[in-house]
C-alpha atoms as a printed R data frame, in Angstrom:
    type eleno elety resid chain resno       x       y        z
1   ATOM     1    CA   UNK     A     1 -13.081 125.688 -203.503
2   ATOM     2    CA   UNK     A     2 -11.083 128.896 -203.241
3   ATOM     3    CA   UNK     A     3 -11.594 131.524 -205.931
4   ATOM     4    CA   UNK     A     4 -10.563 135.167 -206.171
5   ATOM     5    CA   UNK     A     5 -12.051 138.541 -207.041
6   ATOM     6    CA   UNK     A     6  -9.947 141.396 -208.410
7   ATOM     7    CA   UNK     A     7 -10.315 144.456 -206.207
8   ATOM     8    CA   UNK     A     8  -9.262 148.098 -206.565
9   ATOM     9    CA   UNK     A     9  -9.415 150.380 -203.526
10  ATOM    10    CA   UNK     A    10  -8.788 154.114 -204.056
11  ATOM    11    CA   UNK     A    11  -8.667 156.970 -201.563
12  ATOM    12    CA   UNK     A    12  -8.690 160.597 -202.717
13  ATOM    13    CA   UNK     A    13  -8.959 163.891 -200.886
14  ATOM    14    CA   UNK     A    14 -10.791 165.794 -203.646
15  ATOM    15    CA   UNK     A    15 -10.914 169.235 -201.995
16  ATOM    16    CA   UNK     A    16  -8.696 170.713 -204.750
17  ATOM    17    CA   UNK     A    17 -11.044 169.528 -207.500
18  ATOM    18    CA   UNK     A    18 -13.803 171.678 -206.038
19  ATOM    19    CA   UNK     A    19 -11.575 174.605 -205.080
20  ATOM    20    CA   UNK     A    20 -10.247 174.803 -208.664
21  ATOM    21    CA   UNK     A    21 -13.471 173.953 -210.425
22  ATOM    22    CA   UNK     A    22 -12.996 172.470 -213.855
23  ATOM    23    CA   UNK     A    23  -9.271 173.176 -214.108
24  ATOM    24    CA   UNK     A    24  -7.957 169.743 -213.235
25  ATOM    25    CA   UNK     A    25 -11.067 167.572 -213.089
26  ATOM    26    CA   UNK     A    26 -10.896 166.111 -216.620
27  ATOM    27    CA   UNK     A    27  -7.269 164.995 -216.357
28  ATOM    28    CA   UNK     A    28  -7.914 163.785 -212.834
29  ATOM    29    CA   UNK     A    29 -10.764 161.552 -214.026
30  ATOM    30    CA   UNK     A    30  -8.703 160.355 -216.990
31  ATOM    31    CA   UNK     A    31  -5.946 159.202 -214.615
32  ATOM    32    CA   UNK     A    32  -8.505 157.373 -212.498
33  ATOM    33    CA   UNK     A    33  -9.921 155.598 -215.565
34  ATOM    34    CA   UNK     A    34  -6.405 154.716 -216.765
35  ATOM    35    CA   UNK     A    35  -5.740 153.053 -213.401
36  ATOM    36    CA   UNK     A    36  -9.037 151.145 -213.604
37  ATOM    37    CA   UNK     A    37  -8.240 150.082 -217.169
38  ATOM    38    CA   UNK     A    38  -4.738 148.902 -216.202
39  ATOM    39    CA   UNK     A    39  -5.855 146.634 -213.357
40  ATOM    40    CA   UNK     A    40  -9.277 145.544 -214.674
41  ATOM    41    CA   UNK     A    41 -10.910 145.138 -211.250
42  ATOM    42    CA   UNK     A    42 -14.263 143.466 -210.664
43  ATOM    43    CA   UNK     A    43 -14.954 145.378 -207.452
44  ATOM    44    CA   UNK     A    44 -13.993 149.058 -207.059
45  ATOM    45    CA   UNK     A    45 -14.245 151.128 -203.882
46  ATOM    46    CA   UNK     A    46 -13.600 154.880 -204.209
47  ATOM    47    CA   UNK     A    47 -13.339 156.782 -200.935
48  ATOM    48    CA   UNK     A    48 -13.398 160.576 -201.223
49  ATOM    49    CA   UNK     A    49 -12.752 163.164 -198.514
50  ATOM    50    CA   UNK     A    50 -13.409 166.924 -198.533
51  ATOM    51    CA   UNK     A    51 -16.219 166.668 -201.069
52  ATOM    52    CA   UNK     A    52 -17.178 170.256 -201.931
53  ATOM    53    CA   UNK     A    53 -13.719 171.588 -201.030
54  ATOM    54    CA   UNK     A    54 -12.924 174.313 -198.507
55  ATOM    55    CA   UNK     A    55 -15.616 176.589 -199.861
56  ATOM    56    CA   UNK     A    56 -18.243 173.845 -199.660
57  ATOM    57    CA   UNK     A    57 -21.184 176.215 -199.252
58  ATOM    58    CA   UNK     A    58 -20.472 177.567 -202.734
59  ATOM    59    CA   UNK     A    59 -19.133 174.428 -204.416
60  ATOM    60    CA   UNK     A    60 -21.140 171.548 -202.932
61  ATOM    61    CA   UNK     A    61 -23.608 171.937 -205.809
62  ATOM    62    CA   UNK     A    62 -20.931 170.509 -208.122
63  ATOM    63    CA   UNK     A    63 -20.623 167.314 -206.060
64  ATOM    64    CA   UNK     A    64 -23.546 165.517 -207.653
65  ATOM    65    CA   UNK     A    65 -22.313 166.225 -211.166
66  ATOM    66    CA   UNK     A    66 -18.801 164.998 -210.193
67  ATOM    67    CA   UNK     A    67 -20.190 161.694 -208.879
68  ATOM    68    CA   UNK     A    68 -22.566 161.450 -211.825
69  ATOM    69    CA   UNK     A    69 -19.739 161.966 -214.337
70  ATOM    70    CA   UNK     A    70 -17.925 158.938 -212.877
71  ATOM    71    CA   UNK     A    71 -21.017 156.770 -212.628
72  ATOM    72    CA   UNK     A    72 -22.226 157.507 -216.167
73  ATOM    73    CA   UNK     A    73 -18.832 157.411 -217.898
74  ATOM    74    CA   UNK     A    74 -18.134 155.042 -220.771
75  ATOM    75    CA   UNK     A    75 -15.282 153.533 -218.744
76  ATOM    76    CA   UNK     A    76 -17.675 152.285 -216.050
77  ATOM    77    CA   UNK     A    77 -20.360 150.846 -218.314
78  ATOM    78    CA   UNK     A    78 -19.566 147.186 -217.506
79  ATOM    79    CA   UNK     A    79 -20.195 147.753 -213.804
80  ATOM    80    CA   UNK     A    80 -23.879 146.887 -213.504
81  ATOM    81    CA   UNK     A    81 -24.285 147.473 -209.764
82  ATOM    82    CA   UNK     A    82 -23.356 150.762 -208.106
83  ATOM    83    CA   UNK     A    83 -23.714 152.081 -204.542
84  ATOM    84    CA   UNK     A    84 -23.016 155.770 -203.915
85  ATOM    85    CA   UNK     A    85 -23.061 157.619 -200.589
86  ATOM    86    CA   UNK     A    86 -22.395 161.361 -200.439
87  ATOM    87    CA   UNK     A    87 -22.644 163.381 -197.219
88  ATOM    88    CA   UNK     A    88 -23.266 166.874 -198.608
89  ATOM    89    CA   UNK     A    89 -25.402 168.272 -195.754
90  ATOM    90    CA   UNK     A    90 -23.145 171.071 -194.546
91  ATOM    91    CA   UNK     A    91 -26.119 172.679 -192.791
92  ATOM    92    CA   UNK     A    92 -26.074 169.770 -190.301
93  ATOM    93    CA   UNK     A    93 -23.100 171.089 -188.358
94  ATOM    94    CA   UNK     A    94 -22.904 168.295 -185.821
95  ATOM    95    CA   UNK     A    95 -22.880 165.496 -188.357
96  ATOM    96    CA   UNK     A    96 -21.399 166.843 -191.631
97  ATOM    97    CA   UNK     A    97 -18.278 164.910 -192.712
98  ATOM    98    CA   UNK     A    98 -17.912 165.831 -196.447
99  ATOM    99    CA   UNK     A    99 -17.205 162.150 -197.145
100 ATOM   100    CA   UNK     A   100 -18.281 160.393 -200.313
101 ATOM   101    CA   UNK     A   101 -17.971 156.681 -201.141
102 ATOM   102    CA   UNK     A   102 -18.647 154.933 -204.449
103 ATOM   103    CA   UNK     A   103 -18.720 151.162 -205.009
104 ATOM   104    CA   UNK     A   104 -18.816 149.511 -208.442
105 ATOM   105    CA   UNK     A   105 -19.462 145.831 -209.095
106 ATOM   106    CA   UNK     A   106 -18.569 144.348 -212.475
107 ATOM   107    CA   UNK     A   107 -21.093 142.232 -214.368
108 ATOM   108    CA   UNK     A   108 -18.741 139.225 -214.152
109 ATOM   109    CA   UNK     A   109 -18.850 139.274 -210.344
110 ATOM   110    CA   UNK     A   110 -21.741 137.332 -208.839
111 ATOM   111    CA   UNK     A   111 -22.827 136.830 -205.221
112 ATOM   112    CA   UNK     A   112 -22.269 140.315 -203.827
113 ATOM   113    CA   UNK     A   113 -24.168 141.198 -200.677
114 ATOM   114    CA   UNK     A   114 -24.297 144.349 -198.611
115 ATOM   115    CA   UNK     A   115 -25.095 144.670 -194.928
116 ATOM   116    CA   UNK     A   116 -28.192 146.448 -193.675
117 ATOM   117    CA   UNK     A   117 -27.322 147.850 -190.234
118 ATOM   118    CA   UNK     A   118 -31.009 148.116 -189.366
119 ATOM   119    CA   UNK     A   119 -32.122 144.545 -189.927
120 ATOM   120    CA   UNK     A   120 -28.613 143.238 -189.177
121 ATOM   121    CA   UNK     A   121 -28.453 141.059 -192.237
122 ATOM   122    CA   UNK     A   122 -26.865 140.976 -195.689
123 ATOM   123    CA   UNK     A   123 -28.902 141.556 -198.837
124 ATOM   124    CA   UNK     A   124 -27.962 140.950 -202.477
125 ATOM   125    CA   UNK     A   125 -26.825 144.128 -204.248
126 ATOM   126    CA   UNK     A   126 -28.737 145.012 -207.392
127 ATOM   127    CA   UNK     A   127 -29.031 148.027 -209.692
128 ATOM   128    CA   UNK     A   128 -27.877 151.566 -208.967
129 ATOM   129    CA   UNK     A   129 -28.253 152.838 -205.414
130 ATOM   130    CA   UNK     A   130 -27.542 156.529 -204.883
131 ATOM   131    CA   UNK     A   131 -27.805 158.356 -201.589
132 ATOM   132    CA   UNK     A   132 -26.940 162.038 -201.480
133 ATOM   133    CA   UNK     A   133 -27.810 163.916 -198.300
134 ATOM   134    CA   UNK     A   134 -27.330 163.556 -194.558
135 ATOM   135    CA   UNK     A   135 -27.376 159.698 -194.847
136 ATOM   136    CA   UNK     A   136 -28.797 159.267 -191.325
137 ATOM   137    CA   UNK     A   137 -31.735 157.218 -192.597
138 ATOM   138    CA   UNK     A   138 -29.755 155.117 -195.071
139 ATOM   139    CA   UNK     A   139 -29.522 151.646 -193.535
140 ATOM   140    CA   UNK     A   140 -26.599 150.296 -195.602
141 ATOM   141    CA   UNK     A   141 -24.091 152.847 -194.307
142 ATOM   142    CA   UNK     A   142 -22.892 154.030 -190.894
143 ATOM   143    CA   UNK     A   143 -21.536 157.548 -190.699
144 ATOM   144    CA   UNK     A   144 -20.082 159.374 -187.750
145 ATOM   145    CA   UNK     A   145 -18.400 162.711 -187.215
146 ATOM   146    CA   UNK     A   146 -15.795 162.746 -184.437
147 ATOM   147    CA   UNK     A   147 -17.257 164.054 -181.188
148 ATOM   148    CA   UNK     A   148 -16.289 167.639 -180.262
149 ATOM   149    CA   UNK     A   149 -14.474 166.576 -177.101
150 ATOM   150    CA   UNK     A   150 -11.741 165.026 -179.273
151 ATOM   151    CA   UNK     A   151 -10.405 168.410 -180.104
152 ATOM   152    CA   UNK     A   152 -12.040 171.072 -177.940
153 ATOM   153    CA   UNK     A   153  -9.685 173.912 -179.025
154 ATOM   154    CA   UNK     A   154 -10.078 173.124 -182.706
155 ATOM   155    CA   UNK     A   155 -12.382 175.218 -184.778
156 ATOM   156    CA   UNK     A   156 -15.213 173.260 -186.352
157 ATOM   157    CA   UNK     A   157 -14.044 170.606 -188.806
158 ATOM   158    CA   UNK     A   158 -15.391 167.939 -191.172
159 ATOM   159    CA   UNK     A   159 -13.584 164.917 -189.830
160 ATOM   160    CA   UNK     A   160 -15.171 161.517 -189.341
161 ATOM   161    CA   UNK     A   161 -15.712 158.117 -190.940
162 ATOM   162    CA   UNK     A   162 -18.214 156.195 -193.049
163 ATOM   163    CA   UNK     A   163 -18.582 152.432 -193.060
164 ATOM   164    CA   UNK     A   164 -20.123 149.835 -195.358
165 ATOM   165    CA   UNK     A   165 -19.977 146.014 -195.064
166 ATOM   166    CA   UNK     A   166 -19.858 143.550 -197.910
167 ATOM   167    CA   UNK     A   167 -19.807 139.877 -198.757
168 ATOM   168    CA   UNK     A   168 -17.827 139.079 -201.897
169 ATOM   169    CA   UNK     A   169 -18.065 135.358 -202.790
170 ATOM   170    CA   UNK     A   170 -18.700 134.380 -199.160
171 ATOM   171    CA   UNK     A   171 -15.931 136.610 -197.808
172 ATOM   172    CA   UNK     A   172 -17.161 139.346 -195.447
173 ATOM   173    CA   UNK     A   173 -15.374 142.732 -195.339
174 ATOM   174    CA   UNK     A   174 -15.780 146.089 -193.626
175 ATOM   175    CA   UNK     A   175 -14.745 149.092 -195.771
176 ATOM   176    CA   UNK     A   176 -14.171 152.393 -193.958
177 ATOM   177    CA   UNK     A   177 -13.745 155.846 -195.443
178 ATOM   178    CA   UNK     A   178 -11.754 157.878 -192.890
179 ATOM   179    CA   UNK     A   179 -10.691 161.515 -192.526
180 ATOM   180    CA   UNK     A   180  -8.566 162.371 -189.473
181 ATOM   181    CA   UNK     A   181  -7.381 165.721 -188.055
182 ATOM   182    CA   UNK     A   182  -4.650 167.740 -189.788
183 ATOM   183    CA   UNK     A   183  -1.690 169.709 -188.417
184 ATOM   184    CA   UNK     A   184  -3.015 173.239 -187.905
185 ATOM   185    CA   UNK     A   185   0.416 174.829 -187.336
186 ATOM   186    CA   UNK     A   186   3.874 173.700 -188.463
187 ATOM   187    CA   UNK     A   187   5.365 175.462 -185.440
188 ATOM   188    CA   UNK     A   188   3.207 173.603 -182.928
189 ATOM   189    CA   UNK     A   189   3.968 170.359 -184.813
190 ATOM   190    CA   UNK     A   190   7.680 171.007 -184.040
191 ATOM   191    CA   UNK     A   191   7.081 171.442 -180.305
192 ATOM   192    CA   UNK     A   192   7.174 167.816 -179.265
193 ATOM   193    CA   UNK     A   193   7.709 164.293 -180.537
194 ATOM   194    CA   UNK     A   194   5.133 162.928 -181.110
195 ATOM   195    CA   UNK     A   195   3.261 166.168 -181.773
196 ATOM   196    CA   UNK     A   196  -0.027 167.115 -180.125
197 ATOM   197    CA   UNK     A   197  -1.691 166.594 -183.536
198 ATOM   198    CA   UNK     A   198  -0.249 163.117 -183.875
199 ATOM   199    CA   UNK     A   199  -1.570 162.209 -180.415
200 ATOM   200    CA   UNK     A   200  -4.971 163.470 -181.441
201 ATOM   201    CA   UNK     A   201  -5.029 161.389 -184.631
202 ATOM   202    CA   UNK     A   202  -4.016 158.366 -182.578
203 ATOM   203    CA   UNK     A   203  -7.046 158.852 -180.317
204 ATOM   204    CA   UNK     A   204  -9.346 159.288 -183.299
205 ATOM   205    CA   UNK     A   205  -8.040 156.166 -185.052
206 ATOM   206    CA   UNK     A   206  -8.329 154.203 -181.813
207 ATOM   207    CA   UNK     A   207 -11.938 155.338 -181.638
208 ATOM   208    CA   UNK     A   208 -12.650 154.185 -185.220
209 ATOM   209    CA   UNK     A   209 -11.095 150.780 -184.614
210 ATOM   210    CA   UNK     A   210 -13.025 150.299 -181.373
211 ATOM   211    CA   UNK     A   211 -16.260 151.257 -183.169
212 ATOM   212    CA   UNK     A   212 -15.792 148.608 -185.850
213 ATOM   213    CA   UNK     A   213 -14.854 145.911 -183.399
214 ATOM   214    CA   UNK     A   214 -17.539 146.617 -180.792
215 ATOM   215    CA   UNK     A   215 -20.170 144.013 -180.076
216 ATOM   216    CA   UNK     A   216 -23.028 145.631 -181.998
217 ATOM   217    CA   UNK     A   217 -22.074 143.710 -185.127
218 ATOM   218    CA   UNK     A   218 -19.952 140.646 -185.747
219 ATOM   219    CA   UNK     A   219 -16.335 141.656 -186.359
220 ATOM   220    CA   UNK     A   220 -15.134 141.272 -189.936
221 ATOM   221    CA   UNK     A   221 -11.760 141.739 -191.631
222 ATOM   222    CA   UNK     A   222 -11.505 145.427 -192.525
223 ATOM   223    CA   UNK     A   223  -9.859 147.920 -194.867
224 ATOM   224    CA   UNK     A   224  -9.513 151.501 -193.603
225 ATOM   225    CA   UNK     A   225  -8.658 153.930 -196.363
226 ATOM   226    CA   UNK     A   226  -8.792 157.665 -196.461
227 ATOM   227    CA   UNK     A   227  -6.904 160.832 -195.593
228 ATOM   228    CA   UNK     A   228  -5.422 159.973 -192.210
229 ATOM   229    CA   UNK     A   229  -3.395 163.194 -192.250
230 ATOM   230    CA   UNK     A   230  -0.452 161.211 -190.877
231 ATOM   231    CA   UNK     A   231   2.624 163.467 -190.806
232 ATOM   232    CA   UNK     A   232   6.311 162.838 -190.434
233 ATOM   233    CA   UNK     A   233   7.595 163.225 -186.891
234 ATOM   234    CA   UNK     A   234   8.336 166.902 -187.506
235 ATOM   235    CA   UNK     A   235  10.591 167.597 -184.515
236 ATOM   236    CA   UNK     A   236  12.895 164.616 -185.246
237 ATOM   237    CA   UNK     A   237  12.952 165.427 -188.966
238 ATOM   238    CA   UNK     A   238  13.764 169.123 -188.387
239 ATOM   239    CA   UNK     A   239  16.552 168.152 -185.985
240 ATOM   240    CA   UNK     A   240  17.934 165.862 -188.689
241 ATOM   241    CA   UNK     A   241  17.623 168.432 -191.522
242 ATOM   242    CA   UNK     A   242  19.176 171.203 -189.443
243 ATOM   243    CA   UNK     A   243  22.139 169.269 -187.994
244 ATOM   244    CA   UNK     A   244  24.859 171.446 -189.556
245 ATOM   245    CA   UNK     A   245  22.993 174.754 -189.391
246 ATOM   246    CA   UNK     A   246  22.576 177.752 -187.149
247 ATOM   247    CA   UNK     A   247  19.009 177.758 -185.868
248 ATOM   248    CA   UNK     A   248  17.276 181.028 -184.967
249 ATOM   249    CA   UNK     A   249  13.812 181.444 -183.589
250 ATOM   250    CA   UNK     A   250  11.937 184.690 -184.181
251 ATOM   251    CA   UNK     A   251   9.361 185.563 -181.527
252 ATOM   252    CA   UNK     A   252   6.389 187.877 -181.589
253 ATOM   253    CA   UNK     A   253   7.185 191.030 -179.586
254 ATOM   254    CA   UNK     A   254   3.939 191.169 -177.662
255 ATOM   255    CA   UNK     A   255   2.954 187.519 -177.171
256 ATOM   256    CA   UNK     A   256   6.492 186.070 -177.045
257 ATOM   257    CA   UNK     A   257   5.270 183.152 -179.173
258 ATOM   258    CA   UNK     A   258   7.593 181.684 -181.799
259 ATOM   259    CA   UNK     A   259   6.648 183.002 -185.259
260 ATOM   260    CA   UNK     A   260   9.519 181.622 -187.330
261 ATOM   261    CA   UNK     A   261  12.258 179.037 -187.144
262 ATOM   262    CA   UNK     A   262  15.117 179.760 -189.543
263 ATOM   263    CA   UNK     A   263  17.959 177.298 -190.183
264 ATOM   264    CA   UNK     A   264  20.936 178.845 -191.992
265 ATOM   265    CA   UNK     A   265  23.977 177.019 -193.314
266 ATOM   266    CA   UNK     A   266  27.060 177.761 -191.214
267 ATOM   267    CA   UNK     A   267  29.106 178.642 -194.282
268 ATOM   268    CA   UNK     A   268  27.912 179.055 -197.886
269 ATOM   269    CA   UNK     A   269  26.959 182.715 -197.219
270 ATOM   270    CA   UNK     A   270  24.519 181.612 -194.516
271 ATOM   271    CA   UNK     A   271  22.036 180.397 -197.076
272 ATOM   272    CA   UNK     A   272  18.651 179.636 -195.534
273 ATOM   273    CA   UNK     A   273  18.257 175.853 -195.634
274 ATOM   274    CA   UNK     A   274  14.914 175.593 -193.861
275 ATOM   275    CA   UNK     A   275  12.320 178.132 -192.795
276 ATOM   276    CA   UNK     A   276   9.245 177.183 -190.778
277 ATOM   277    CA   UNK     A   277   6.215 179.311 -189.970
278 ATOM   278    CA   UNK     A   278   2.666 178.404 -189.021
279 ATOM   279    CA   UNK     A   279   1.794 177.611 -192.643
280 ATOM   280    CA   UNK     A   280   5.246 177.560 -194.234
281 ATOM   281    CA   UNK     A   281   7.716 174.683 -194.470
282 ATOM   282    CA   UNK     A   282  10.333 175.774 -197.010
283 ATOM   283    CA   UNK     A   283  13.242 173.349 -197.365
284 ATOM   284    CA   UNK     A   284  15.922 174.224 -199.903
285 ATOM   285    CA   UNK     A   285  16.543 170.680 -201.180
286 ATOM   286    CA   UNK     A   286  13.002 169.595 -201.905
287 ATOM   287    CA   UNK     A   287  14.245 166.707 -204.053
288 ATOM   288    CA   UNK     A   288  14.910 164.693 -200.876
289 ATOM   289    CA   UNK     A   289  11.152 164.141 -200.616
290 ATOM   290    CA   UNK     A   290  11.025 162.622 -204.102
291 ATOM   291    CA   UNK     A   291  14.380 160.847 -204.451
292 ATOM   292    CA   UNK     A   292  13.927 157.093 -204.271
293 ATOM   293    CA   UNK     A   293  10.249 157.804 -203.447
294 ATOM   294    CA   UNK     A   294  11.248 159.604 -200.257
295 ATOM   295    CA   UNK     A   295  12.559 156.359 -198.792
296 ATOM   296    CA   UNK     A   296  15.065 158.105 -196.517
297 ATOM   297    CA   UNK     A   297  12.134 159.817 -194.762
298 ATOM   298    CA   UNK     A   298  10.030 156.713 -194.094
299 ATOM   299    CA   UNK     A   299  11.735 156.289 -190.718
300 ATOM   300    CA   UNK     A   300   9.998 159.527 -189.615
301 ATOM   301    CA   UNK     A   301   6.596 158.128 -190.641
302 ATOM   302    CA   UNK     A   302   5.682 156.677 -187.244
303 ATOM   303    CA   UNK     A   303   1.944 157.100 -186.751
304 ATOM   304    CA   UNK     A   304   0.819 153.701 -188.097
305 ATOM   305    CA   UNK     A   305   3.437 151.859 -186.024
306 ATOM   306    CA   UNK     A   306   1.441 152.434 -182.822
307 ATOM   307    CA   UNK     A   307  -1.294 150.203 -184.288
308 ATOM   308    CA   UNK     A   308   0.827 147.304 -185.528
309 ATOM   309    CA   UNK     A   309  -0.988 144.863 -183.276
310 ATOM   310    CA   UNK     A   310  -4.244 145.493 -185.195
311 ATOM   311    CA   UNK     A   311  -3.286 147.151 -188.501
312 ATOM   312    CA   UNK     A   312  -1.083 146.246 -191.427
313 ATOM   313    CA   UNK     A   313  -0.090 148.092 -194.579
314 ATOM   314    CA   UNK     A   314   1.649 147.090 -197.799
315 ATOM   315    CA   UNK     A   315   5.154 148.547 -198.244
316 ATOM   316    CA   UNK     A   316   5.126 152.201 -199.319
317 ATOM   317    CA   UNK     A   317   7.081 152.664 -202.547
318 ATOM   318    CA   UNK     A   318   5.677 156.020 -203.646
319 ATOM   319    CA   UNK     A   319   6.630 159.581 -202.652
320 ATOM   320    CA   UNK     A   320   4.658 161.480 -199.979
321 ATOM   321    CA   UNK     A   321   1.088 162.010 -201.235
322 ATOM   322    CA   UNK     A   322   0.713 165.613 -199.939
323 ATOM   323    CA   UNK     A   323   0.986 168.674 -200.393
324 ATOM   324    CA   UNK     A   324   1.478 168.771 -204.165
325 ATOM   325    CA   UNK     A   325   1.352 172.011 -206.109
326 ATOM   326    CA   UNK     A   326  -2.091 172.839 -207.479
327 ATOM   327    CA   UNK     A   327  -0.427 174.497 -210.461
328 ATOM   328    CA   UNK     A   328  -1.192 172.572 -213.582
329 ATOM   329    CA   UNK     A   329   2.393 172.773 -214.867
330 ATOM   330    CA   UNK     A   330   4.050 171.494 -211.660
331 ATOM   331    CA   UNK     A   331   2.578 168.012 -211.128
332 ATOM   332    CA   UNK     A   332   5.554 166.621 -209.174
333 ATOM   333    CA   UNK     A   333   6.408 169.741 -207.126
334 ATOM   334    CA   UNK     A   334   5.423 170.046 -203.490
335 ATOM   335    CA   UNK     A   335   3.995 173.276 -202.108
336 ATOM   336    CA   UNK     A   336   6.053 174.784 -199.296
337 ATOM   337    CA   UNK     A   337   3.053 175.092 -196.963
338 ATOM   338    CA   UNK     A   338   3.634 171.805 -195.099
339 ATOM   339    CA   UNK     A   339   6.312 169.195 -194.743
340 ATOM   340    CA   UNK     A   340   5.509 166.513 -197.365
341 ATOM   341    CA   UNK     A   341   3.949 163.399 -195.803
342 ATOM   342    CA   UNK     A   342   2.127 160.173 -196.579
343 ATOM   343    CA   UNK     A   343  -1.334 161.420 -195.531
344 ATOM   344    CA   UNK     A   344  -3.386 159.196 -197.834
345 ATOM   345    CA   UNK     A   345  -3.195 155.515 -196.942
346 ATOM   346    CA   UNK     A   346  -4.828 152.137 -197.303
347 ATOM   347    CA   UNK     A   347  -4.621 150.197 -194.048
348 ATOM   348    CA   UNK     A   348  -6.081 146.821 -193.201
349 ATOM   349    CA   UNK     A   349  -6.631 144.397 -190.357
350 ATOM   350    CA   UNK     A   350  -4.316 141.393 -190.086
351 ATOM   351    CA   UNK     A   351  -7.199 139.156 -191.179
352 ATOM   352    CA   UNK     A   352  -7.837 141.305 -194.269
353 ATOM   353    CA   UNK     A   353  -4.184 141.135 -195.275
354 ATOM   354    CA   UNK     A   354  -4.344 137.346 -195.025
355 ATOM   355    CA   UNK     A   355  -7.054 137.381 -197.719
356 ATOM   356    CA   UNK     A   356  -4.809 139.126 -200.245
357 ATOM   357    CA   UNK     A   357  -3.772 136.592 -202.865
358 ATOM   358    CA   UNK     A   358  -0.013 136.631 -203.474
359 ATOM   359    CA   UNK     A   359   1.222 134.938 -206.615
360 ATOM   360    CA   UNK     A   360   4.228 132.690 -206.380
361 ATOM   361    CA   UNK     A   361   5.281 133.046 -210.022
362 ATOM   362    CA   UNK     A   362   7.101 136.316 -209.299
363 ATOM   363    CA   UNK     A   363   4.523 138.487 -211.080
364 ATOM   364    CA   UNK     A   364   3.384 141.585 -209.220
365 ATOM   365    CA   UNK     A   365  -0.046 140.742 -207.898
366 ATOM   366    CA   UNK     A   366  -0.362 143.482 -205.283
367 ATOM   367    CA   UNK     A   367   0.198 147.127 -206.259
368 ATOM   368    CA   UNK     A   368   0.145 150.009 -203.745
369 ATOM   369    CA   UNK     A   369   0.796 153.338 -205.459
370 ATOM   370    CA   UNK     A   370  -0.431 156.817 -206.342
371 ATOM   371    CA   UNK     A   371  -2.831 157.719 -209.150
372 ATOM   372    CA   UNK     A   372  -1.461 160.307 -211.607
373 ATOM   373    CA   UNK     A   373   2.141 160.617 -210.387
374 ATOM   374    CA   UNK     A   374   3.036 162.892 -213.321
375 ATOM   375    CA   UNK     A   375  -0.258 164.771 -213.686
376 ATOM   376    CA   UNK     A   376  -1.607 167.590 -211.504
377 ATOM   377    CA   UNK     A   377  -4.165 165.831 -209.272
378 ATOM   378    CA   UNK     A   378  -4.531 168.669 -206.750
379 ATOM   379    CA   UNK     A   379  -2.764 168.909 -203.394
380 ATOM   380    CA   UNK     A   380  -3.322 165.208 -202.616
381 ATOM   381    CA   UNK     A   381  -2.328 162.428 -204.993
382 ATOM   382    CA   UNK     A   382  -4.965 159.692 -204.757
383 ATOM   383    CA   UNK     A   383  -3.591 156.369 -203.495
384 ATOM   384    CA   UNK     A   384  -4.727 152.934 -204.679
385 ATOM   385    CA   UNK     A   385  -4.316 149.283 -203.772
386 ATOM   386    CA   UNK     A   386  -4.909 146.648 -206.438
387 ATOM   387    CA   UNK     A   387  -5.073 142.995 -205.402
388 ATOM   388    CA   UNK     A   388  -6.952 139.729 -205.741
389 ATOM   389    CA   UNK     A   389  -9.137 138.870 -202.778
390 ATOM   390    CA   UNK     A   390  -9.114 135.196 -201.843
391 ATOM   391    CA   UNK     A   391 -12.726 134.119 -201.645
392 ATOM   392    CA   UNK     A   392 -14.637 130.880 -201.163
393 ATOM   393    CA   UNK     A   393 -17.128 129.424 -203.591
394 ATOM   394    CA   UNK     A   394 -20.402 128.428 -202.039
C-alpha cells in the first residue's frame, strides 16, 4: 500500500548570520520556524553552507550554539530523532568545507533508517546524534572538498559536498548538501558566454553527480540542495540591458586590463544605466530583478539546463535568492555587488521527482519558495521545498 511522508527541504547559506553576529539571527530563526509551522513536515532536512562566515577563525565558535538553538527550540520539540553534522575544522585545510546538515524526524514518522557507509547497510535512526568536527570518522556521512585541480588559479576555498542516505517508509533517498564555486569577478564573468566560472561549476556538479552514481553504493533517487552559485549568463544579460546605450570600457593604464564597463543612456543626459567593476554590478532599474519574481530574467538562468538528462527542478516562482542587502531595514533590496541570481536551489534526480506526490484536487501540494521574503535573512534568502514523498508500507 502506498503512503506518504511530509517532507521539508531547506538550503541556506548562513555566512551573513556569522558575519553579523546576533543582528539578524533571531528573526532569521523565527522565519524558519514559521515555515516549519506552516507546512507541518514529518521529516526536515536543513542544509547550511558557509558555517562560521567569512571570518570563520573568529566566528566558528558560535556555530555550535547556532545549531543547538535550533535543536533545543520549543518549535522542534516533537521531533524525537535528530542527526546533526557540522564540519567546523578550518585547521584541516585540505578537507574543510564549512558545511552543516541537520535532519529532524517527527515522532509520528516510523521506520526511518540511515545508511552506514562503513558497513554498507541501513540502521534504524534513534535519539539525538550530533557530530561536530572534521567528520572523517563519522560513518553515516560522506564529505568531500573539491580537489585543488578543479580551480588551480583560485585562492583556497571552502567548496564541497556532504552526503547522507535515508530510507523513509521503504523509500531510499540520497540527500546532498552542496556548495559550488562563485564568480570572483563581474568583469571576467562578462568575458564569455558561458563564463569561465559557469564552466567550472559545471565540472564540479558533474563530479558530484558521478560520485553519487558510482558503483561503490547502489544508486538511489537523490535531492541535491545547497548554494550552487549559479549565475545568470552575464554576457548575454549585459548585452540585453545595454541595447540602447553607449558602452565605454575603462582600462588600467599599466596592465591594460578592463577595470570598468559603463553603459550610459544615449539621451536623458547620458545617465549611467549600468556600471560593472570587479565587485560592482550597479543597474539603475533594480526592480526588474523583483518584478513578477524576476521572471523576465529566467531565460538567462542556463546552468541547470546542461543537466536536464539527469536533474529536474520545480518551477522557480521566487525572485533571485542573492545578493540581498544585509541592512536590517532593506529586506527586499539587492546589494549592487553582483548581478542578482538564483544561487540557492533544490535539484533532484528524475526518479526523486517521480516520488513527489501531486494532488489532483487542485490544492497546492508542492511549494518551492524562499524563507523570509520580507525579512532581512542576510545576503542569501534560504530556499525551501515542501512536498509529500510517496512511500510504500512494508
